[in-house]
TORSETOR-223720 format. One line per 8 residues: their letters; for each residue z, x, y of N, C-alpha, C, O. Coordinates in Angstrom, 2 decimals. Layout:
residues N
A = Z/X/Y/Z/X/Y/Z/X/Y/Z/X/Y  ...;
END
This chain:
residues 73
MHAVKVDM = 0.41/1.39/-1.12/-0.35/0.00/-0.05/-0.29/1.22/1.23/-0.02/2.42/1.15  -0.67/0.33/2.49/-0.94/0.99/3.44/0.48/0.59/4.32/1.10/-0.46/4.14  0.88/1.66/5.34/2.02/0.68/5.65/1.41/0.50/7.04/0.83/1.53/7.40  1.36/-0.71/8.11/1.32/-0.71/9.19/1.81/-0.41/10.24/3.04/-0.52/10.24  1.18/0.07/11.57/2.39/0.76/12.14/1.74/-0.40/13.91/0.62/-0.49/14.42  3.19/-1.09/14.34/3.12/-2.19/14.89/3.68/-1.35/16.14/4.46/-0.46/15.80  3.47/-1.45/17.38/3.59/-0.75/18.76/4.87/-1.96/19.65/4.53/-3.13/19.77  6.02/-1.57/20.10/6.34/-2.58/20.39/6.47/-2.53/21.95/6.78/-1.58/22.67;
TDEDKNQA = 6.06/-4.19/22.37/5.44/-4.08/24.23/7.55/-3.79/24.80/8.58/-3.86/24.12  7.36/-3.54/26.13/8.51/-2.95/26.28/9.65/-4.88/26.49/10.86/-5.05/26.67  8.48/-5.91/26.33/9.41/-7.31/26.27/9.79/-7.33/25.23/11.01/-7.45/25.30  9.28/-7.26/23.62/9.45/-7.39/22.65/11.47/-6.11/22.53/12.59/-6.32/22.09  10.85/-5.08/23.14/12.03/-4.30/23.14/13.31/-4.94/23.73/14.35/-5.04/23.09  13.14/-5.39/25.06/13.84/-6.07/25.64/14.40/-6.89/24.65/15.49/-6.76/24.10  13.54/-7.74/24.47/14.26/-9.25/23.26/15.02/-8.58/22.05/15.65/-9.33/21.31  14.99/-7.21/21.79/15.39/-6.93/20.60/16.84/-6.39/21.01/17.81/-6.52/20.27;
NTSEIMQM = 16.92/-5.64/22.56/17.75/-5.38/22.77/18.46/-6.17/22.81/19.32/-6.31/21.94  18.31/-7.19/24.12/19.37/-8.37/24.02/19.99/-8.80/23.00/21.22/-8.77/23.00  19.38/-9.21/22.08/19.87/-9.79/20.44/21.00/-8.59/19.84/21.82/-8.88/18.97  20.94/-7.60/20.29/22.08/-6.87/19.30/22.98/-6.89/20.28/24.11/-6.55/19.94  22.75/-7.38/22.08/23.70/-7.11/22.68/24.96/-8.85/22.56/26.13/-8.98/22.90  24.21/-9.62/22.07/24.60/-10.76/22.07/25.23/-10.71/20.47/26.15/-11.48/20.21  24.85/-10.01/19.66/25.43/-9.96/18.17/26.72/-9.45/18.29/27.71/-9.92/17.72  26.71/-8.08/19.33/27.79/-7.49/19.52/29.54/-8.66/19.91/30.63/-8.91/19.40;
AVDIVSAY = 28.79/-8.96/20.99/29.02/-9.85/22.12/30.09/-11.13/21.16/31.27/-11.47/21.07  28.74/-11.50/20.59/30.06/-12.44/19.07/30.99/-11.62/18.45/32.22/-11.73/18.38  30.18/-10.68/17.95/31.11/-9.70/16.58/33.05/-9.75/17.94/34.11/-10.34/17.72  32.66/-8.86/19.17/34.21/-8.89/19.73/34.92/-10.04/20.24/36.14/-9.93/20.33  34.35/-11.16/20.61/34.99/-12.41/20.61/35.12/-13.22/19.77/35.58/-14.33/20.03  34.71/-12.83/18.47/35.19/-13.44/17.46/36.24/-12.58/17.02/37.13/-13.29/16.55  36.57/-11.24/16.94/38.05/-10.84/16.53/38.85/-11.16/17.16/40.02/-11.36/16.82  38.27/-11.29/18.43/39.30/-11.35/19.79/40.37/-12.64/19.51/41.59/-12.71/19.42;
VGNNSISA = 38.90/-13.94/19.39/39.77/-15.10/19.42/40.55/-15.29/17.92/41.63/-15.86/17.79  39.87/-14.76/16.95/40.72/-14.78/15.62/42.15/-13.92/16.01/43.10/-14.61/15.64  42.51/-12.91/16.49/43.87/-12.44/16.54/44.21/-12.71/17.88/44.56/-11.67/18.44  44.23/-14.13/18.93/44.59/-13.67/20.06/45.29/-15.57/19.93/45.17/-16.12/18.83  45.72/-16.09/20.70/45.98/-17.24/21.23/45.06/-17.54/22.36/45.15/-16.69/23.24  44.14/-18.56/22.62/42.84/-18.89/23.94/43.02/-20.34/23.61/43.46/-20.89/22.61  42.56/-20.80/24.75/42.43/-22.35/24.84/40.51/-22.44/24.87/39.83/-21.45/25.17  40.05/-23.45/24.60/38.93/-23.96/23.92/38.30/-23.66/25.50/37.07/-23.57/25.54;
TQVPEVIN = 39.03/-23.51/26.77/38.49/-23.62/27.62/38.54/-22.07/28.41/38.26/-21.89/29.59  38.75/-21.54/27.92/38.87/-20.00/27.83/38.04/-19.02/27.33/37.83/-17.86/27.68  37.38/-20.08/26.00/36.26/-19.22/25.26/35.37/-18.61/26.16/35.07/-17.42/26.10  34.72/-19.83/27.43/33.00/-19.17/27.86/33.30/-18.44/28.45/32.59/-17.44/28.34  34.46/-18.34/29.49/34.49/-17.21/30.01/34.64/-15.42/29.35/34.09/-14.35/29.62  35.51/-15.80/28.54/35.54/-14.54/27.76/34.54/-14.07/26.98/34.37/-12.88/26.75  33.73/-15.13/26.46/31.82/-14.75/25.94/31.43/-14.46/27.06/30.42/-13.78/26.84  31.59/-14.53/28.21/30.80/-14.12/29.77/31.32/-12.26/30.18/30.79/-11.18/30.45;
TVYASLLA = 32.47/-12.78/30.03/32.87/-11.21/30.53/32.57/-9.98/29.26/32.13/-8.89/29.60  32.74/-10.16/28.38/32.31/-9.28/27.01/30.83/-9.17/27.06/30.36/-8.04/26.89  29.79/-10.41/27.33/28.49/-9.70/27.52/28.27/-8.97/28.34/27.56/-7.99/28.15  28.81/-9.25/29.46/28.64/-7.85/31.21/28.70/-7.32/30.93/27.84/-6.45/31.06  30.21/-7.06/29.90/30.81/-5.63/29.85/29.40/-5.03/29.55/28.70/-4.25/30.19  29.24/-5.55/28.56/28.15/-4.66/27.14/26.96/-4.58/27.70/26.28/-3.71/27.16  25.95/-5.59/29.30/25.39/-5.10/29.58/25.61/-4.06/30.31/24.81/-3.19/29.98  26.44/-3.65/31.30/26.90/-2.91/32.41/27.09/-1.64/31.30/27.10/-0.58/31.93;
IGEVGNGP = 27.21/-1.45/30.19/27.76/-0.23/29.54/26.15/-0.27/29.19/25.65/0.69/29.76  25.37/-0.85/28.62/24.12/-0.16/28.66/23.36/0.52/29.85/22.60/1.49/29.89  23.85/-0.40/30.84/23.12/0.27/32.53/23.41/1.78/32.62/22.60/2.70/32.55  24.59/1.83/32.77/25.18/3.41/32.65/24.62/4.18/32.40/24.92/5.20/33.04  23.61/4.33/31.50/22.84/5.89/30.60/23.47/6.51/29.89/24.64/6.23/29.63  22.82/7.56/29.36/23.72/8.10/28.00/24.89/8.91/28.25/25.87/8.90/27.51  24.78/9.57/29.20/25.89/10.90/30.04/25.80/10.99/31.16/25.19/10.25/31.92  26.37/11.87/31.38/26.74/12.66/33.01/25.29/13.07/33.79/24.17/13.14/33.27;
TQALNPAV = 25.47/13.21/34.52/24.59/13.44/35.19/24.22/14.61/35.60/23.13/15.15/35.42  25.55/15.20/36.40/26.19/16.54/36.48/25.95/17.48/35.34/25.77/17.02/34.22  25.93/19.06/35.61/26.12/19.71/34.13/27.50/19.85/34.37/28.09/20.20/35.39  28.11/19.37/32.77/29.69/19.73/32.75/30.19/21.34/32.63/29.91/22.09/31.70  31.16/21.72/34.01/31.87/22.60/33.56/32.84/23.07/33.10/33.69/22.45/33.74  33.54/23.93/32.25/34.66/24.24/31.29/36.21/24.34/32.36/36.46/25.11/33.29  36.83/23.51/31.92/38.05/23.65/33.37/38.68/24.57/32.87/39.85/24.21/32.70  38.42/26.14/32.37/39.56/27.28/31.97/38.24/27.93/32.23/37.40/27.46/31.47;
P = 37.80/28.77/32.97/36.36/30.02/33.13/36.73/30.82/32.17/36.06/31.82/31.91;
END
């Protein structure tokens, strides 16, 4: 059989990334709600907070922009 190479468009990559972030948010909120007492009215706020936090982490980048210098030369 021959492997078919399919290039993902930026939109496809963005959608995949959004799905991964959503799944992480679901996992985190499920664990939190399972181990903490919160009212049903607080659940949407927790979901939004976790999802927004995960999105913000993704926007920060993959590391520092400045070169790291040792504290002790």
